C-alpha positions as CSV (number, residue, x, y, z in Angstrom):
1,M,-43.8,-13.5,4.6
2,T,-41.6,-13.1,7.5
3,A,-43.1,-13.5,10.7
4,I,-43.4,-10.6,12.8
5,P,-41.8,-11.3,16.4
6,S,-44.4,-10.7,19.4
7,A,-43.9,-7.7,21.9
8,S,-42.9,-10.6,24.5
9,S,-40.4,-12.4,21.8
10,S,-37.4,-12.6,23.4
11,L,-34.8,-11.0,20.9
12,T,-31.1,-12.0,20.5
13,Y,-28.2,-9.5,18.6
14,R,-28.0,-12.2,16.5
15,D,-31.3,-11.7,15.5
16,A,-31.0,-8.1,14.5
17,G,-27.9,-9.2,12.4
18,V,-24.5,-9.4,14.5
19,D,-23.3,-12.9,15.4
20,I,-21.0,-12.6,18.3
21,D,-19.8,-16.6,17.9
22,A,-18.8,-15.4,14.0
23,G,-16.6,-12.8,15.4
24,D,-15.3,-15.2,18.4
25,A,-14.4,-17.6,15.8
26,L,-12.2,-15.2,13.4
27,V,-10.7,-14.1,16.4
28,E,-9.4,-18.0,16.8
29,R,-8.7,-18.3,13.3
30,I,-6.9,-15.1,12.7
31,K,-4.4,-16.0,16.0
32,P,-2.1,-18.2,14.2
33,A,-1.6,-15.7,11.5
34,A,-0.6,-12.6,13.8
35,K,1.4,-14.8,15.5
36,R,3.8,-15.2,12.6
37,T,4.4,-11.4,12.5
38,M,5.8,-11.2,15.8
39,R,8.7,-9.1,17.2
40,P,10.0,-9.2,20.7
41,E,8.8,-5.6,21.6
42,V,5.2,-7.1,21.4
43,M,4.4,-7.3,24.9
44,A,0.6,-7.8,24.3
45,G,-1.4,-8.2,21.0
46,I,-4.4,-9.8,19.7
47,G,-7.8,-10.1,21.9
48,G,-7.0,-7.5,24.7
49,F,-8.6,-4.1,24.6
50,G,-5.1,-2.6,23.8
51,A,-2.2,-3.4,22.3
52,L,1.3,-3.1,23.9
53,F,4.3,-2.3,22.6
54,E,7.8,-1.2,23.9
55,L,9.8,1.2,22.0
56,S,13.2,-1.3,21.4
57,K,16.3,0.6,23.3
58,K,18.4,0.6,20.1
59,F,16.6,4.2,19.5
60,R,18.1,6.6,21.4
61,E,16.3,9.7,20.3
62,P,13.4,7.9,18.5
63,V,10.6,9.8,16.5
64,L,7.2,7.7,15.4
65,V,6.0,7.8,12.6
66,S,2.2,6.7,11.6
67,G,0.2,6.5,8.7
68,T,-3.5,5.3,7.7
69,D,-5.1,3.8,4.0
70,G,-7.3,1.7,2.9
71,V,-7.5,-0.3,-0.8
72,G,-10.3,2.0,-2.5
73,T,-12.0,0.9,-5.1
74,K,-10.1,-2.0,-5.6
75,L,-11.8,-3.9,-3.3
76,K,-15.0,-3.7,-5.3
77,L,-13.1,-6.1,-7.9
78,A,-12.2,-8.3,-5.2
79,F,-16.3,-8.6,-4.3
80,Q,-16.7,-9.1,-8.0
81,W,-14.2,-11.8,-8.5
82,N,-14.4,-13.3,-5.1
83,R,-10.6,-12.9,-4.9
84,H,-10.1,-11.6,-1.3
85,D,-6.4,-13.1,-0.6
86,T,-4.6,-10.3,-2.0
87,V,-6.3,-6.9,-0.6
88,G,-5.0,-7.5,2.8
89,Q,-1.5,-7.0,1.9
90,D,-2.6,-4.2,-0.5
91,L,-3.6,-2.6,3.0
92,V,-0.3,-2.8,4.5
93,A,1.5,-1.6,1.7
94,M,0.0,1.4,1.3
95,S,0.5,2.4,4.9
96,V,4.4,1.0,5.1
97,N,4.9,2.8,2.1
98,D,4.3,5.5,2.9
99,I,5.8,5.9,6.3
100,L,9.2,4.3,4.7
101,V,9.8,7.1,3.0
102,Q,10.5,9.0,5.9
103,G,13.5,6.6,6.9
104,A,10.8,4.5,9.3
105,E,11.2,1.4,10.1
106,P,7.9,-0.3,10.3
107,L,7.3,-1.3,14.1
108,F,3.6,-2.8,14.2
109,F,0.3,-2.4,12.5
110,L,-3.7,-2.3,12.9
111,D,-6.4,-3.0,10.9
112,Y,-10.2,-2.2,10.5
113,F,-12.6,-4.3,9.0
114,A,-16.3,-3.1,8.5
115,C,-18.9,-5.7,7.3
116,G,-22.9,-5.9,7.3
117,R,-22.5,-9.5,7.7
118,L,-19.6,-11.3,9.0
119,D,-18.6,-14.4,6.5
120,V,-15.9,-15.8,9.0
121,N,-14.4,-17.4,5.6
122,T,-14.0,-14.6,3.7
123,A,-12.7,-12.2,6.6
124,A,-10.1,-14.7,7.9
125,S,-8.7,-15.1,4.0
126,V,-8.1,-10.8,3.8
127,I,-6.3,-10.7,7.0
128,E,-4.2,-14.1,6.3
129,G,-3.2,-11.4,3.1
130,I,-2.8,-8.3,6.0
131,A,-0.3,-10.9,8.0
132,K,2.0,-11.7,4.7
133,G,1.9,-8.1,4.1
134,C,3.5,-7.7,7.8
135,E,5.9,-10.3,7.5
136,L,7.2,-8.6,4.5
137,A,7.6,-5.4,5.7
138,G,8.9,-6.5,9.1
139,C,5.9,-5.5,11.5
140,A,3.6,-7.1,13.8
141,L,0.0,-7.2,13.6
142,I,-0.7,-6.3,17.1
143,G,-4.6,-5.6,16.8
144,G,-7.4,-4.4,15.3
145,E,-11.1,-4.7,14.9
146,T,-14.0,-6.5,13.1
147,A,-17.1,-4.3,13.1
148,E,-20.2,-6.1,12.2
149,M,-22.7,-3.5,11.4
150,P,-26.4,-5.0,9.6
151,G,-27.5,-2.2,7.2
152,M,-24.4,-0.6,6.6
153,Y,-22.8,-3.1,3.6
154,P,-24.9,-5.0,1.5
155,D,-24.2,-8.5,1.9
156,G,-20.7,-9.8,0.4
157,E,-19.1,-6.8,0.9
158,Y,-16.4,-4.8,3.5
159,D,-14.8,-2.3,3.8
160,L,-10.8,-2.0,4.9
161,A,-8.6,0.6,6.7
162,G,-5.0,0.0,8.3
163,F,-3.1,1.5,10.2
164,A,0.9,1.8,10.5
165,V,3.4,3.1,13.0
166,G,7.1,3.2,13.0
167,A,10.5,4.9,14.4
168,V,13.3,6.5,12.9
169,E,15.9,8.2,14.8
170,K,15.5,12.0,15.3
171,H,19.0,12.9,13.2
172,E,17.8,10.1,10.3
173,I,14.5,11.6,9.5
174,I,14.5,11.8,5.7
175,S,13.2,15.6,4.7
176,G,14.0,16.0,1.3
177,Q,15.5,19.0,2.5
178,S,18.9,18.2,1.3
179,I,17.9,17.2,-1.9
180,Q,19.7,19.7,-5.0
181,R,20.4,20.3,-8.3
182,G,21.6,17.5,-10.8
183,D,20.7,14.7,-7.8
184,S,19.4,11.2,-9.7
185,I,15.9,10.1,-9.4
186,L,15.5,6.0,-9.4
187,G,12.9,4.6,-10.1
188,L,11.6,1.1,-8.2
189,A,9.3,-1.1,-10.3
190,S,5.8,-1.5,-9.0
191,S,3.9,-5.0,-9.1
192,G,0.9,-3.2,-11.5
193,A,-1.4,-1.1,-10.7
194,H,-1.0,-1.3,-6.8
195,S,-3.9,0.3,-5.2
196,N,-4.6,3.5,-7.4
197,G,-6.7,4.3,-10.2
198,Y,-9.1,1.6,-9.7
199,S,-11.8,3.6,-10.0
200,L,-10.8,4.0,-13.8
201,I,-9.9,0.5,-14.1
202,R,-13.0,-0.3,-13.7
203,K,-14.4,2.3,-15.9
204,I,-12.1,1.1,-18.6
205,L,-13.2,-2.8,-17.6
206,E,-17.1,-1.9,-18.1
207,R,-16.0,-0.3,-21.6
208,S,-13.3,-2.9,-22.9
209,Q,-15.8,-6.3,-21.4
210,P,-12.3,-7.8,-21.4
211,D,-11.8,-12.0,-21.4
212,L,-10.3,-11.4,-17.7
213,A,-8.4,-14.9,-19.0
214,M,-6.6,-13.2,-21.4
215,D,-2.7,-12.8,-21.3
216,I,-1.4,-9.8,-19.6
217,G,2.2,-10.0,-20.0
218,G,2.4,-13.5,-19.0
219,V,-0.5,-13.9,-16.6
220,P,-4.1,-13.7,-16.7
221,L,-5.5,-9.9,-16.6
222,A,-7.6,-10.7,-13.4
223,D,-4.3,-11.5,-11.8
224,A,-2.8,-8.7,-13.8
225,V,-5.4,-6.3,-12.6
226,M,-5.3,-8.0,-8.7
227,A,-1.4,-8.4,-8.2
228,P,-0.7,-7.2,-4.7
229,T,1.0,-3.5,-4.0
230,R,4.9,-4.6,-3.6
231,I,6.2,-3.5,-0.2
232,Y,9.8,-1.9,0.1
233,A,10.5,-2.2,3.2
234,R,13.2,-4.6,3.7
235,S,15.0,-3.2,0.7
236,L,14.9,0.9,1.4
237,Q,16.1,-0.4,4.7
238,A,19.2,-1.6,3.5
239,L,19.7,1.5,1.0
240,I,19.2,3.4,4.1
241,Q,21.8,2.0,6.3
242,S,24.3,1.8,3.3
243,M,24.1,5.7,2.4
244,R,22.6,9.1,2.3
245,V,19.3,8.6,1.0
246,K,18.2,12.1,0.2
247,G,14.7,11.8,-0.7
248,M,11.5,8.9,-1.2
249,A,8.3,9.5,-2.9
250,H,5.1,6.6,-2.9
251,I,4.0,6.5,-5.9
252,T,0.0,6.4,-5.5
253,G,-2.6,8.6,-6.0
254,G,-1.7,11.4,-8.1
255,G,0.8,9.2,-9.9
256,L,4.4,10.3,-10.4
257,T,3.7,13.8,-11.5
258,E,2.1,14.3,-8.0
259,N,4.0,12.8,-5.7
260,I,7.7,13.4,-6.4
261,P,6.6,17.3,-5.7
262,R,5.9,16.3,-1.7
263,V,9.6,15.5,-1.1
264,L,10.8,18.3,-3.0
265,P,12.0,22.2,-2.1
266,A,9.9,24.5,-3.3
267,H,12.5,25.9,-5.6
268,L,13.4,22.4,-6.8
269,T,11.4,20.6,-10.3
270,A,12.4,16.9,-11.0
271,I,12.7,15.7,-14.9
272,I,11.7,12.4,-15.4
273,D,12.7,10.6,-18.8
274,R,10.1,8.4,-19.3
275,T,12.4,6.5,-21.6
276,G,13.9,5.6,-19.0
277,W,11.7,2.3,-18.0
278,P,9.8,0.3,-20.1
279,L,5.8,1.1,-19.5
280,P,4.4,-2.5,-18.1
281,P,1.7,-4.3,-20.4
282,L,-0.9,-4.3,-17.6
283,F,-0.7,0.0,-18.2
284,Q,-0.1,-0.3,-22.1
285,W,-3.6,-2.4,-22.0
286,L,-5.2,0.2,-19.9
287,Q,-4.3,3.1,-21.7
288,K,-5.0,1.7,-25.2
289,E,-8.6,0.6,-24.0
290,G,-9.3,3.4,-22.4
291,Q,-7.7,5.6,-24.8
292,V,-6.3,7.8,-22.0
293,D,-3.6,10.1,-22.8
294,D,0.0,9.8,-21.6
295,A,-0.5,12.7,-19.1
296,E,-3.6,11.6,-17.6
297,M,-1.7,8.3,-17.1
298,H,1.2,10.0,-15.1
299,R,-1.3,11.7,-13.0
300,V,-3.5,8.7,-12.0
301,F,-2.0,5.6,-12.6
302,N,2.1,4.6,-11.4
303,C,2.8,3.5,-15.0
304,G,5.5,0.9,-13.3
305,I,7.3,2.6,-10.9
306,G,5.8,1.9,-7.4
307,M,8.7,4.4,-5.4
308,A,10.8,7.2,-6.3
309,V,14.7,7.4,-4.3
310,I,16.6,10.8,-5.1
311,V,20.4,9.6,-4.1
312,S,23.6,12.1,-5.5
313,Q,24.5,11.1,-8.6
314,Y,27.6,10.2,-7.3
315,D,25.7,7.3,-5.6
316,A,23.1,6.7,-8.0
317,G,25.3,3.3,-9.7
318,A,26.1,1.9,-6.3
319,A,22.0,2.5,-4.9
320,M,21.3,0.8,-8.0
321,Q,23.7,-2.4,-7.3
322,L,22.5,-2.7,-3.6
323,L,18.7,-2.4,-4.4
324,A,18.9,-4.9,-7.6
325,A,21.0,-7.2,-4.9
326,A,17.8,-6.7,-2.4
327,G,15.3,-8.1,-5.1
328,E,14.5,-4.6,-6.4
329,T,14.3,-3.9,-10.2
330,V,15.0,-0.6,-10.7
331,F,15.7,2.1,-13.2
332,H,17.2,5.3,-13.5
333,I,14.2,7.4,-14.2
334,G,15.1,10.9,-14.0
335,H,16.9,13.9,-11.8
336,I,16.9,17.2,-10.4
337,E,16.9,20.4,-11.5
338,T,16.4,24.1,-10.6
339,R,13.1,25.4,-10.8
340,G,12.1,28.3,-13.4
341,E,9.6,30.8,-13.1
342,G,6.1,29.0,-12.7
343,Q,7.3,25.7,-13.7
344,A,6.1,22.9,-12.4
345,Q,7.9,20.6,-9.9
346,T,7.3,17.4,-11.7
347,I,8.1,17.1,-15.8
348,V,7.3,14.1,-17.7
349,R,9.4,14.1,-21.1
């Protein structure tokens, strides 16, 4: 039985479940990772009350673009499988890919890590992943918050939130308003399920009880499920600088059918040709094991397309070549048509 301190006993924050020394140790541990992400505009980063960032004078009429997101229930698998090294990249990707679609250059990122009891090794692994994501996006990990809150989370579990800020010239904002009938829709391959649909994925895993080492497209199932979200920053920025991009859609929760309409004028619809790209092995396995119908697959998962890019049909070939040269696997997945009365804004055929 645990002894109950007498009324005269001296209590500490550690007695209450918060280890200030562990928090300090984490800050020191992650400083080298954050340093690798620095940009010239950073005036003060990790360790202060607020991070300072001077907007580059290369922008003439800068508009700030911000985004925030988390990793969702993919974290449950990270806890269950003790795999914490990739969810940080997921966190960065979900916010950075969102602000990219309006043409923004990612500038800096902040994270929020909350747990019941701070495990420095686990937290450092997560934040190393965040730093890697920031490096891939070209943005600075400029600050964040580590919150140790006893009683709020079970031991071994944590939550993540991220916040990205970018900038775009006012006259270069990609709004989707110039999209017209006949334009082409290009699809950039995803690296897996990214960070969406994991409540259904976990349900399928629970029902199937598979061998996590089984081969899925050349990698173990666990690796396929936990593959970090692809970050499209460098390739899309190269595309934007080379030609006119009319619209982009980050394929997240809601899949293909609900995300592409977010960038379309109301009088248009996207016609997606499902034969335009192969369904990756992970999604084939999920569909088979979960007996998920096609409509649900397209509504929940990215089905192998992590970003949709809309350009003029006359620019499609050049855009595909440029994206491929930048390291993307790219497909011509559809086109834009005039929307009929009562017609959905995305039709998958």
